[in-house]
Steps between C-alpha positions, in 0.01 A plus 500: 500500500763743358368844540716833517828452297780710387713412179792671363715480169804711545574565137266475206605471142354759270294232318356377816441852636296588186302182526412566865402855431278405218339186659457654840380840355757694711486873488819713441583727787769759583656604844787746511570426132514124549260277296322218665194287425217362725126410508422688818180661352372182321618210710148445673360442146755240413516279805647724770867425464712810506771474212791761484814528285733751650754731309773220540272251332428301821158330507288485828168329528316513832142404600262214591523191269178380653319819405655475158367158461159605615484802271579277198226247614215740601615851450529564871813605695433263803696258704273365764411163355712192454807514276667166442850429378368408158337838500834660569666328205225592271514868617871490445469364152238757410725775643786398274276493188318812573776724584784398256742429777790247442494312835867420484730687759187645662546491879238486774603725803175472698197284525218391724347159525164481674157350549154637543302311770124539525378471850170453666587738784607861518859552351595746792421228756750267334758773469474578882578143586802432280815486695797394299632269222734201535570244766851502623602854393163694519456827341255717679231700310460866587233751384602699201447856603487617142153342463167592669314321776779231557408334178833389393772323702859415399802342638801730546577695180854631566697558199748221604220240435439405137192314578209570740147387556166696459143450580220739429121549456462494124146625476584799742804586292272513189240720675766724635622563148143549376535225256190464292522117477521438883315173575209517743375268753825315532809494739835458316847489673815504296818350609822576322867421512702821366835442329697807434851594372505165322838422350578316161153401465412483132152514335531185310618306805239652713199401289640135449248250631745318730614827653142616558420167658801521754394872556132391580620220726709741693219734540257236635765347736539845660124591528416163613681617831285800570441541868207645683462649856328267732157604626474598870180463686535750799271558814220750434607853496853443402639781304630463143825632601539218761428245235761650274742492797425116555551440124845669516604308799415177322672585171797695639558377851474678832852656503465645166177649546603648848803643311260658244272663742791619710652682199168660441486617867861648478405688189181641666271295270344353815417652841660348813162359588438327164859347509458371849160343404661324195792398709290345782291316235808344331665394825162328614432352155576135602256527802208654301547318175233251562240789498546526118414233259755504214422293192551489124345779305150433379614676174730218409247245350344773284850609376629141423179410306515813285874495458512143414206526244683782307822318525357199323350725222832655414781233582680348216505125533799311356 
């Protein structure tokens, strides 16, 4: 479940530094007369984790723990399959053994915990219907403009937020990166909770089974509350833009939607005719609502089955 992770040790002893350089086969480099060591050119042949010791003897390890585990198991840098908490602990133990790192005083500053979900339907169809996460304080999902074809959505990622949520098409991501091991004939969506700027989170504490159990429980408590847009059956000939407008009215309320479109009109993003058409539709919504059949998304049963199946495969039972 743990994927990308960043670990830092702020001051290595000379003995530990030499041990890491030897065990991890780090290469000596020089920049502006300063010496540092890393495995940038060889990391993909040793598990994919980037390891660097800077001139001040600070150690930094970044990369995918899932890919590292897969590489040790089958020689492939992949992370599209199941990855249990027991696998996480095994990967951690092998990392310590293989790199010569003393885990004491190693801090974790960033990590992702996620789940790969195999679906019987197109991943993009699911992405288009996800609305928010949470019940009382919902966090809305937005299209991530840094990714093609709206294949990734996230909650707000402002620097003030230490945690955000992410959903993306895993197979599309691998195809886009021209990954040689991209699976075929299967749809996979990955859900992730991203933790950044972690404070006073130490490696030995993080990989304790009780801590990982609490972390996993928190992950599923959040993702159990994933919300989908309702399906809207409209009269024949209704434009997609009108259906999107109805969906906004349902989830945001008439006043908020009217305010949003008025702002667009005032900023010349809408013509006068377009704005008046939207305004009239909103004002008449209650009278015409009966013309539209609003019901739970047909995606939900597919999602629940796939999500719960994968959940049961990876969950720690105590």
